[in-house]
N, C-alpha and C positions, 0 to 999 in steps of 0.2 A: 696694629698694634705696638711694632719696632719702632715706629716714630714716635709716639705716647713714650716710650721709655726713652730710647733716647734726648728726647727733649727732658722729660722729669730729670729722669737721671743725670745728664751735662750738667744741668744747672745744679744738683744736689752735689756734684764733682767741682764744678767750680765755685762753691760757698765751702766746700772742706780746704782745700786748697787757699781759699782765703782764710780761711779761719787759722791755718797753719804756718802764712804769714808767706808763703811762697812768692804771692805778688807784689811783697812790703809791707808797706805799712801807711798809715792814714789815707790821705784822701787819693794819693798816688795807689794804694791797692784796693777802693772804691773805685775808681774809674779803671782799674785794668781787669776787675772782676765784671765791669758792666761790660768792657766788651767781648768777654769771655761770655755771657750772655747771648751774645748781638749774634755769635756765630753759633752756638748752642742752638737760639731760638731759627737761625738758617737750616742747619740740619736737618732740625728736625721738621722746619715746618716742608721744607726737598722732598723729603720721606714719606712725608702725609699726603704729598700732593701722588706721591705712587701706590698710593694705597687703595684697593679697590673700595669704594662707598664713597670717600672722602670728599666733600663738595664743598669747593670756594662759596658758595653759595647758599649750603645750610649752613656756615658758621658765619654767615652774613658779612662778608668781605666785601662783595662785593654791592652789598645795598646800604645805601646811607641817607638818611632824609630827618625829617623833623621827629618822625615819631623813634628810632632812634638814638640823637642825640638825647629827647627828649629824657627819654628814659635813663642815659648815662646822665644826664643832669641829676635826675632824682635820684639816682642810686649815689653819687659822688654826695649828694647832700645829704642825706639820709647815713652816711658814713661821719664824715664831720660832723654832724647833730649828736654821733654815737659821744665823742670826745667825752663828754663832762661826765657821764656813766661811767667811762673808762680809769677815766682820774678818780674819781668816788673809787672802784673798783681796787683800783693800784692802792689806795691809801688804806684801805683796807685790809688789803693784803705784806704792808709794809712794806709796798716796791714803789720805786721812784716810777712816778707817771712815763718816763723815758729815758731813754740811756744820754746822760749830760755833756759824755765824752764825744760819741758820736754825731752827734747835734751839734755840739761844736766845730765838727771837723770839717760838716758840709758848711755851716756857715760861713764858715774861713776860706770858701771859695772861691774861683773867680765865677760868676755868672757863668760862662760859656760853659763850665765842666761841672754847674748845678742843671744846667738843663739840659746837658747829656746825660748826667744820673736822672734826670724826670722823666727824658722821653725811653732811656731804660727800663724802667720799673713801670711808669703808663703803657708802653706801646710792649717794650719786648717781652714784659713779664706775662701779660695779657698774650700773645703769641703762646708761647711756653706752656701756660700754665691753662687756658682755656682754650683757644684755638686750637692747638694741637692734646694738648693733655687731653680735656675732653672731648672734642672733634675725632682725635683718630679712636678713642676707648671706645666711641657712640658706634663710629665706622664700622668696628672690631666686632660688633655684636652685646657691648655690654648692657646693663640695665643703666637709662640715664642718671639714674640717683646715685650708684657708684660710680659712674662714669666722670661725677662732679664730684663728690666726695671722696674719691682718691687722689687728682691733684689738688684739690685745697689743700688736704691733709699734708702733701709735701710743700705745698707754698707757706703753708703757717709755720712747722715745723725747720723750713731752710731760713727763716728771720730769726730764729734766737742767740746763733751766733753774733749776728748786728747789734739784735735790740735788746734783746735778755728776755727771761721767761716770761715776767711781768705784762710786758709788751704784746704777748703771742694773745692775750685777753683780746686787743683791739685788730690786731691780725687777721684772728680767726672773726671776727663780726664783719669786718672791711671787705676782707677775702669773701665772705658768704654773699655779702651784698654784691661785688663784682662777678660774680661767679651767678647770678641771678639775672644781673644787666646782660651777661655773654646769652644765659638758657633764654630770655624774654626778648633781647633786641638785636644780639649778636654781638660781633668782635668790636666794630665800634662804639656801642654803646658801654662795652666793658675799660673799652681803652679811655673813654670818656671820665667812668668815672672814677677810673682810677688816676688819671690825672687831676681830679678835680679834690681827690682823698691826699694826693700827696704834693700838686704843689704849694701849699700855705709852706711844709716844712722845707723845701727845696728851694724855694723863691726869699722867704721871709724865715729864716731859721733865726739871725740873731735874735731877732721882734721876742719869736717861740722861745729861744734859751731864757730870757731876759724872764718874760711868764711865767713859764714854766707848762706847756702845752705841750702833748702827746707827740712824739715822731708820726713818723708814716707808718701805712699798711704796706 
């Protein structure tokens, strides 16, 4: 269980430091915070491997095939399909559909840095919040529902500082779909789903900023 607390707590610490300006401003801060999350994921996963009951096969790390890929694509497409509903809800609540400043910052970044941020979101966040967060809590004997709900709640809350309160609607829905992908197909399914949801914003941010499309999960 220590692994889950290190992973979730470490991610919270990185986000808090970024919010306080410790990593600087703008794109540089996002890249440095992303690097911090890689270190958190590595530490959490190493501790999880030392935890009794934690099995890489059980979290789907050792299995990747058509089923896992298909589930990832399915949940990723479902995540993108919720965007119109999210935009409608954001307008009803009187909030912007995305953080324009954050989106503009990422849109202006060189492609290598955008790819690094995409890999951090799609891979490292899934290691932290799903593989270690859920996997280590289940291995510690937590009920599956609670083990899935706690990391998801932390995942949602930690997005507030970067994307704003209204955007948490989309984060909650997309995060729930990624959690479902993990529980049904394992880590690789969750990674595929997350990459699909985040790729439009990180790789086509300029076009999205012009059209007012919502940001990532």
